[in-house]
C-alpha positions as CSV (number, residue, x, y, z in Angstrom):
1,X,-22.1,40.7,-36.6
2,X,-21.6,40.9,-32.7
3,X,-19.0,43.2,-31.6
4,X,-17.3,44.2,-28.2
5,X,-20.4,45.4,-26.9
6,X,-22.0,41.9,-27.2
7,X,-19.0,40.5,-25.3
8,X,-19.4,42.9,-22.6
9,X,-23.2,42.1,-22.2
10,X,-22.1,38.4,-22.0
11,X,-19.8,39.5,-19.2
12,X,-16.9,37.9,-21.0
13,X,-14.9,41.0,-21.1
14,X,-15.0,44.5,-19.5
15,X,-15.4,47.9,-21.3
16,X,-11.6,48.8,-21.2
17,X,-10.5,45.2,-22.3
18,X,-7.5,45.6,-24.8
19,X,-5.2,42.9,-26.2
20,X,-1.9,43.0,-24.5
21,X,0.0,42.0,-27.6
22,X,-1.5,44.5,-30.4
23,X,-3.6,46.7,-28.1
24,X,-6.5,46.1,-30.3
25,X,-10.0,46.5,-28.8
26,X,-12.2,45.1,-31.6
27,X,-13.4,41.6,-30.8
28,X,-16.1,39.4,-32.0
29,X,-18.0,36.7,-30.2
30,X,-17.6,33.7,-32.2
31,X,-20.2,30.9,-31.9
32,X,-19.0,28.5,-34.7
33,X,-18.5,24.9,-33.2
34,X,-15.4,24.5,-35.5
35,X,-13.7,27.3,-33.5
36,X,-14.4,25.8,-30.2
37,X,-12.6,22.8,-30.9
38,X,-9.9,24.8,-32.4
39,X,-9.7,26.5,-29.0
40,X,-9.8,23.3,-27.1
41,X,-7.0,21.9,-29.1
42,X,-4.9,25.0,-28.2
43,X,-5.6,24.5,-24.5
44,X,-2.2,23.4,-23.7
45,X,-0.5,26.1,-25.5
46,X,-2.6,28.7,-23.6
47,X,-2.6,27.0,-20.1
48,X,0.9,25.6,-20.1
49,X,2.9,27.3,-22.9
50,X,6.3,26.5,-21.6
51,X,5.8,23.1,-19.7
52,X,5.5,19.6,-20.8
53,X,2.2,17.8,-20.1
54,X,2.4,14.2,-18.9
55,X,-1.0,13.0,-20.0
56,X,-4.4,14.1,-21.4
57,X,-7.1,12.2,-19.7
58,X,-10.7,12.1,-21.2
59,X,-13.6,9.7,-21.9
60,X,-13.6,7.5,-25.0
61,X,-16.0,9.9,-26.8
62,X,-13.0,12.4,-27.1
63,X,-11.1,10.3,-29.7
64,X,-12.6,12.6,-32.4
65,X,-13.0,15.4,-30.1
66,X,-10.4,17.0,-27.7
67,X,-7.8,14.5,-28.6
68,X,-8.2,15.0,-32.3
69,X,-8.2,18.6,-31.9
70,X,-5.2,18.7,-29.7
71,X,-3.1,16.4,-32.1
72,X,-4.1,18.6,-35.2
73,X,-3.2,21.9,-33.6
74,X,0.1,20.4,-32.2
75,X,1.0,19.2,-35.7
76,X,0.5,22.7,-37.2
77,X,2.5,24.6,-34.5
78,X,5.2,21.6,-34.5
79,X,4.8,21.2,-30.6
80,X,4.0,18.1,-28.6
81,X,0.7,18.6,-26.8
82,X,1.3,15.7,-24.4
83,X,3.4,12.5,-23.7
84,X,0.3,10.3,-23.6
85,X,-3.3,10.1,-23.9
86,X,-5.3,8.2,-21.3
87,X,-9.0,7.2,-22.2
88,X,-11.7,5.9,-19.7
89,X,-15.1,4.4,-20.2
90,X,-18.2,5.4,-18.6
91,X,-20.2,4.4,-15.5
92,X,-23.6,2.5,-15.4
93,X,-25.8,1.4,-12.9
94,X,-27.1,-2.3,-12.5
95,X,-29.8,-1.6,-15.1
96,X,-27.4,-0.6,-17.8
97,X,-28.2,3.0,-17.5
98,X,-25.3,5.5,-17.9
99,X,-24.8,7.6,-14.7
100,X,-24.2,11.4,-15.0
101,X,-23.9,14.2,-12.6
102,X,-27.7,14.5,-12.5
103,X,-28.3,10.7,-12.0
104,X,-30.0,9.2,-8.9
105,X,-28.5,6.4,-7.0
106,X,-29.9,3.8,-4.6
107,X,-27.8,4.0,-1.2
108,X,-28.9,1.2,1.1
109,X,-28.5,1.3,4.9
110,X,-29.6,-1.5,7.4
111,X,-33.0,0.2,8.0
112,X,-33.7,1.7,4.4
113,X,-33.0,2.7,1.0
114,X,-32.3,6.2,0.1
115,X,-32.3,7.9,-3.4
116,X,-29.3,10.4,-3.6
117,X,-27.7,12.2,-6.5
118,X,-24.1,11.7,-7.4
119,X,-22.8,14.6,-5.1
120,X,-25.0,13.6,-2.2
121,X,-23.7,10.0,-2.6
122,X,-20.1,11.3,-2.5
123,X,-20.8,13.2,0.7
124,X,-22.6,10.1,2.4
125,X,-19.7,7.9,1.2
126,X,-16.9,10.1,1.6
127,X,-14.7,11.3,-1.2
128,X,-11.7,8.9,-0.3
129,X,-14.0,5.8,-0.5
130,X,-15.1,7.0,-4.1
131,X,-11.6,7.4,-4.9
132,X,-10.8,3.9,-3.8
133,X,-13.4,2.6,-5.7
134,X,-12.3,4.5,-8.8
135,X,-8.8,3.3,-8.5
136,X,-9.7,-0.4,-7.9
137,X,-11.5,-1.1,-11.2
138,X,-10.0,-0.9,-14.6
139,X,-10.9,2.3,-16.0
140,X,-10.3,1.5,-19.9
141,X,-13.8,0.1,-20.6
142,X,-17.3,0.8,-19.3
143,X,-17.6,0.1,-15.4
144,X,-20.6,-0.8,-13.4
145,X,-21.5,0.9,-10.2
146,X,-23.6,-0.7,-7.3
147,X,-24.5,-0.3,-3.8
148,X,-22.9,-3.7,-3.0
149,X,-19.6,-2.9,-4.6
150,X,-19.3,0.5,-2.8
151,X,-20.0,-1.4,0.5
152,X,-17.0,-3.8,-0.5
153,X,-14.8,-1.0,-1.4
154,X,-15.8,0.8,2.0
155,X,-14.8,-2.2,3.9
156,X,-11.3,-2.2,2.3
157,X,-11.1,1.4,3.1
158,X,-11.9,0.9,6.8
159,X,-9.2,-1.9,6.9
160,X,-6.6,0.4,5.7
161,X,-7.7,3.1,8.1
162,X,-7.6,0.7,11.1
163,X,-4.0,-0.6,9.8
164,X,-2.8,3.3,9.8
165,X,-4.2,3.6,13.3
166,X,-2.5,0.4,14.4
167,X,0.8,1.6,13.0
168,X,0.6,5.0,14.6
169,X,-0.3,3.5,18.0
170,X,3.1,1.5,18.0
171,X,5.1,5.1,17.4
172,X,3.4,7.0,20.2
173,X,6.8,7.2,22.0
174,X,9.1,6.9,19.0
175,X,10.9,9.9,16.7
176,X,13.1,9.7,13.7
177,X,15.8,10.2,16.2
178,X,15.2,6.8,17.6
179,X,15.6,5.1,14.2
180,X,18.0,2.2,14.0
181,X,20.7,1.8,11.0
182,X,19.5,-0.7,8.7
183,X,22.4,-3.0,9.2
184,X,22.0,-3.2,13.0
185,X,18.2,-4.1,12.6
186,X,17.0,-7.6,13.8
187,X,17.0,-10.2,11.1
188,X,13.1,-10.3,11.1
189,X,12.8,-6.4,10.6
190,X,15.4,-6.6,7.8
191,X,13.4,-9.4,6.0
192,X,10.2,-7.1,6.4
193,X,11.7,-4.2,5.1
194,X,13.1,-6.3,1.9
195,X,9.3,-7.3,1.3
196,X,8.5,-3.8,1.5
197,X,11.0,-2.9,-1.1
198,X,9.9,-5.5,-3.4
199,X,6.4,-4.6,-3.0
200,X,7.2,-0.9,-3.5
201,X,8.8,-1.6,-6.7
202,X,5.8,-3.3,-8.2
203,X,3.3,-0.5,-7.2
204,X,5.5,2.3,-8.7
205,X,5.7,0.3,-11.9
206,X,1.9,0.0,-12.0
207,X,1.4,3.6,-11.2
208,X,3.8,4.6,-14.2
209,X,1.9,2.5,-16.5
210,X,-1.4,3.9,-15.3
211,X,-2.3,0.5,-13.9
212,X,-4.2,1.8,-10.9
213,X,-6.5,-1.2,-10.2
214,X,-3.4,-3.6,-10.1
215,X,-1.6,-1.2,-7.8
216,X,-4.7,-0.9,-5.5
217,X,-4.9,-4.6,-5.3
218,X,-1.2,-5.1,-4.5
219,X,-1.4,-2.5,-1.6
220,X,-4.5,-4.1,-0.2
221,X,-2.9,-7.5,-0.4
222,X,0.4,-6.2,1.3
223,X,-1.6,-4.6,4.1
224,X,-3.4,-7.7,4.8
225,X,-1.1,-10.6,4.1
226,X,2.6,-9.2,4.6
227,X,1.8,-6.7,7.3
228,X,-1.2,-7.7,9.5
229,X,-0.8,-11.4,9.0
230,X,3.1,-11.5,9.3
231,X,5.0,-8.5,10.8
232,X,2.4,-7.2,13.1
233,X,1.9,-10.8,14.4
234,X,5.5,-11.9,14.6
235,X,6.6,-8.7,16.1
236,X,3.6,-8.3,18.6
237,X,5.9,-9.3,21.7
238,X,8.6,-6.8,20.9
239,X,6.0,-4.1,20.1
240,X,3.7,-4.6,23.2
241,X,5.6,-6.5,25.8
242,X,9.2,-5.6,25.4
243,X,10.9,-2.7,27.7
244,X,9.8,0.8,26.1
245,X,13.3,1.7,25.2
246,X,14.8,-1.8,24.6
247,X,16.9,-2.4,21.4
248,X,14.4,-5.1,20.3
249,X,11.4,-2.7,20.6
250,X,13.3,0.1,18.8
251,X,14.3,-2.1,15.9
252,X,10.5,-3.1,15.7
253,X,9.4,0.5,15.7
254,X,12.0,1.6,13.2
255,X,10.5,-1.0,10.8
256,X,7.1,0.6,11.4
257,X,8.0,4.1,10.9
258,X,9.7,2.9,7.5
259,X,6.6,1.0,6.6
260,X,4.2,3.8,7.7
261,X,6.1,6.4,5.7
262,X,6.2,4.3,2.4
263,X,2.5,3.6,2.6
264,X,1.4,7.0,3.2
265,X,3.3,8.2,0.1
266,X,2.1,5.2,-2.0
267,X,-1.6,5.9,-1.2
268,X,-1.2,9.6,-1.6
269,X,-2.5,9.7,-5.1
270,X,-5.6,7.4,-4.1
271,X,-6.7,8.2,-0.4
272,X,-5.6,11.8,-0.4
273,X,-7.5,12.8,2.8
274,X,-6.8,9.9,4.8
275,X,-3.0,10.1,4.3
276,X,-3.1,13.8,5.0
277,X,-4.6,13.2,8.4
278,X,-1.8,10.2,9.1
279,X,1.0,12.5,7.8
280,X,0.0,15.3,10.5
281,X,1.3,13.0,13.0
282,X,4.7,12.4,11.2
283,X,5.5,15.6,9.4
284,X,4.9,19.2,9.3
285,X,3.8,20.2,5.7
286,X,1.3,18.5,3.3
287,X,2.3,15.0,2.2
288,X,1.2,16.1,-1.4
289,X,4.4,18.3,-1.6
290,X,6.6,15.2,-1.2
291,X,7.8,12.9,-3.7
292,X,7.5,9.0,-3.2
293,X,10.2,7.6,-0.8
294,X,11.6,4.4,-1.8
295,X,12.4,2.1,1.0
296,X,15.9,0.7,1.6
297,X,16.9,-2.4,-0.7
298,X,18.0,-4.1,2.7
299,X,19.7,-7.1,1.3
300,X,22.0,-5.1,-1.2
301,X,22.9,-2.8,1.7
302,X,23.8,-5.4,4.0
303,X,25.6,-7.4,1.4
304,X,27.8,-4.3,0.3
305,X,26.0,-4.4,-3.2
306,X,27.0,-8.1,-3.7
307,X,24.3,-9.2,-6.0
308,X,25.1,-12.9,-5.5
309,X,24.8,-12.8,-1.6
310,X,21.6,-10.8,-1.9
311,X,20.2,-13.4,-4.3
312,X,20.9,-16.1,-1.4
313,X,19.1,-13.9,1.0
314,X,16.0,-13.7,-1.2
315,X,16.1,-17.5,-1.6
316,X,16.1,-17.7,2.3
317,X,13.1,-15.5,2.8
318,X,11.3,-17.4,-0.1
319,X,12.0,-20.8,1.8
320,X,11.1,-19.4,5.2
321,X,7.8,-18.1,3.7
322,X,6.8,-21.4,2.2
323,X,7.6,-23.1,5.8
324,X,5.5,-20.6,7.6
325,X,2.4,-21.0,5.4
326,X,3.0,-24.7,5.6
327,X,3.1,-24.6,9.2
328,X,-0.1,-22.5,9.5
329,X,-2.0,-25.0,7.4
330,X,-0.9,-28.0,9.4
331,X,-1.8,-26.3,12.5
332,X,-5.2,-25.4,11.3
333,X,-5.7,-28.9,10.4
334,X,-4.8,-30.4,13.8
335,X,-6.9,-27.5,15.5
336,X,-3.9,-26.2,17.5
337,X,-4.1,-22.5,16.2
338,X,-3.9,-20.3,13.0
339,X,-1.3,-18.4,10.9
340,X,-0.2,-15.6,13.3
341,X,-1.3,-17.2,16.3
342,X,0.5,-20.5,16.8
343,X,1.4,-20.4,20.4
344,X,-0.1,-23.6,21.2
345,X,2.1,-25.4,18.8
346,X,5.5,-26.3,18.5
347,X,7.5,-27.5,15.4
348,X,10.6,-29.5,14.3
349,X,12.2,-28.6,11.3
350,X,13.9,-31.3,9.4
351,X,16.6,-30.2,6.6
352,X,18.1,-32.6,4.3
353,X,22.0,-32.1,4.2
354,X,23.6,-31.1,1.0
355,X,20.2,-29.7,-0.5
356,X,19.7,-26.0,-1.5
357,X,17.7,-25.6,1.6
358,X,20.5,-26.8,3.8
359,X,22.7,-24.1,2.3
360,X,20.4,-21.1,2.9
361,X,19.3,-22.4,6.5
362,X,22.8,-22.9,7.3
363,X,23.6,-19.4,6.4
364,X,20.6,-18.2,8.7
365,X,22.0,-20.0,11.6
366,X,25.4,-18.8,11.2
367,X,23.9,-15.2,10.9
368,X,21.5,-15.0,13.6
369,X,23.0,-14.9,17.1
370,X,19.9,-16.2,18.9
371,X,18.4,-18.5,16.0
372,X,15.9,-20.1,18.3
373,X,14.3,-16.8,19.4
374,X,14.3,-15.7,15.6
375,X,12.4,-18.9,14.6
376,X,10.0,-18.8,17.4
377,X,9.2,-15.1,16.8
378,X,9.2,-15.9,12.8
379,X,6.7,-18.7,13.1
380,X,4.9,-17.5,16.4
381,X,5.1,-20.9,17.9
382,X,6.1,-21.8,21.5
383,X,8.9,-24.4,20.5
384,X,11.1,-24.8,17.5
385,X,14.2,-27.2,16.7
386,X,16.0,-27.8,13.7
387,X,17.3,-31.4,12.7
388,X,19.9,-31.9,10.0
389,X,18.8,-35.2,8.3
390,X,21.3,-37.2,6.2
391,X,18.6,-38.8,3.8
392,X,15.2,-37.4,3.0
393,X,12.7,-37.5,0.0
394,X,12.4,-33.7,0.1
395,X,14.8,-30.9,0.9
396,X,12.6,-29.9,4.1
397,X,9.8,-31.4,6.3
398,X,8.2,-29.8,9.2
399,X,6.3,-31.6,12.2
400,X,3.6,-29.6,13.9
401,X,2.5,-30.7,17.3
402,X,0.9,-29.4,20.5
403,X,3.1,-27.4,22.7
404,X,4.1,-28.7,26.1
405,X,4.1,-26.8,29.3
406,X,1.9,-23.7,30.8
407,X,0.7,-20.8,29.1
408,X,2.2,-17.4,30.1
409,X,-0.5,-15.1,31.0
410,X,1.5,-12.2,29.6
411,X,2.8,-13.3,26.2
412,X,0.6,-16.5,25.6
413,X,3.6,-18.7,24.8
414,X,3.8,-22.0,26.5
415,X,6.7,-22.6,28.9
416,X,7.7,-25.4,31.1
417,X,7.0,-25.3,34.8
418,X,10.6,-24.6,35.6
419,X,10.5,-21.3,33.4
420,X,7.3,-20.1,34.9
421,X,7.4,-17.5,37.8
422,X,4.3,-15.8,39.4
423,X,2.2,-17.0,36.4
424,X,4.4,-15.7,33.6
425,X,7.4,-17.2,31.8
426,X,11.1,-16.1,32.7
427,X,11.3,-13.9,29.7
428,X,8.5,-11.9,30.5
429,X,9.5,-11.9,34.2
430,X,12.9,-10.5,33.4
431,X,11.0,-7.6,31.7
432,X,8.5,-6.9,34.4
433,X,10.5,-7.1,37.4
434,X,13.9,-6.4,36.6
């Protein structure tokens, strides 16, 4: 039988080790596997005796191992070991071989193929890229790993990094003291923040249900479609060409600040190192010490919590999004631009009187002081008109044609000869010379 001297030789205890509760100094080194499972089942009681655990995470081979022993011990002690169990599958290569810590992976570059073990592969690709890969695939079953998949994930990672860099670039002369109240933001910025709020709710719901792959897809889709292909294109003039301290630019910068703050928090569980770098430009302490920050529900706030009015604004935004996508497709067919860069196009929006579309568009016209400028910015075109028609076969129709006039060398919009001054349009001229 092994005694305390055996424990000392194993380096498990020191010569003066004493039980804190009973002061006993006689111990035995137990090697029975049954007791090992018993100890693992008590891990929560030993490590976190007074805290509630949210989840136990392990591979599917632990259903009759750690998971089972934890449940048995908690039943005996009449204490819940965890709120939930989360099971993941195993990782296999293209040949169907299970990948472990000692496995060798093929890492291809432009010139050669290198054989690396798992730890070397992590250093080669960066931990954040591997975390993004792990978060982007359904973990419940077995997963396949390949160099092609990792290159695709790295491409997505670089897009996210580039987007963060773009957002930070727009805030080089901005601080929280410059934030404009939500109710005073320009309508385009309010619409953008409402889209951000809807997106945030979906992602948090996915996180709460452990659906990381869907959350990752939503994030990448938002950065590409709603942010880069819409807001950063539509708001480009105000961010790049407006006067530095103008209200229009500060409104757009306020929107950028809220978007960046929200995205940093949402991506913190996945791209922990990247968001820490970004947060160093915004805050003083670590981003991982913060809770999620929910963006404002703009429509409810601006409508004084009137759900019916907020619902009408949602319909308006939905209608405008359909119109914008239609304009992009028509312009591409006629080879006069693409979505986000339609300055060579002008549009005429025909609305059927008495239709639902007429109601929401009339609301927009009544609310927005400079409706033409708003529509030009929203559709990123050089000309826009609204026509109210008595009889139509559909609720709305849009005609897309080539814009007339001369291209402004500063903002790229087309303007008539009378509006051009020294090679730039009157709008840009007033900013540059006044």
